[in-house]
N, C-alpha and C positions, 0 to 999 in steps of 0.2 A: 303402534310400532314407532319407535323414535328413529328419525332419519338423520338428524344432525348431531352425530357423536363428535365430541371434542377430544382429541388425543394429544397428550403432552409429548413433546419431543424428548429424546434421550438426553441425559446430562452426562457430560464427561467429567469424571472425578480423577484428580491426580493423587497418586500415592504420596504421602509425606516423605520428604527427603531428610534423613537424619544426619547425613554426613555433610558438614558445612562446605567442604571443598567441592563435593559433587554438586551441591546447590549453586555455588558460585560459577562452576563450569557450565551448568545448564543455563543460567541467566546470561552468561557471556555468549553462548551459542545462539540463544534466542535473540539477543540484541544484534548479532551479526547477520541473522537471517532476515531482518526487516529491511525493506527496500530503502535506499537513500534517494530522496527527492530533492533535486536542486532546481532553483529558479534563477534565471539571469535577470538583471535589472531592466533590460530592454526588450524582453520577450524572447521567444524561442527562435531557432533558425528559420522555421516556417514563416514566422512573422516578418523577419528581415527579408526573406525571399519574396513575400507578397508585396512589401513596400518597393523592392527593386523592380518587380514586374510592373507595378502600377506606374512607376516613374518612367520606365521604358515605353509603356503604352502612351503616356502623355507626350513623349518626345516625338512619336511617329505621327 
């Protein structure tokens, strides 16, 4: 009796889009749905706060 069966996961197939306008709208919607990741040059606010706390600790 075989105990280690390998099962393939399901594949999601997209139906072809024949209407060019619909295709462009779908691509636009997908691009807007992606998250926008922004990085500041000096680090995040938490980094600045940690520096401020460290400086306050040194002063005391």
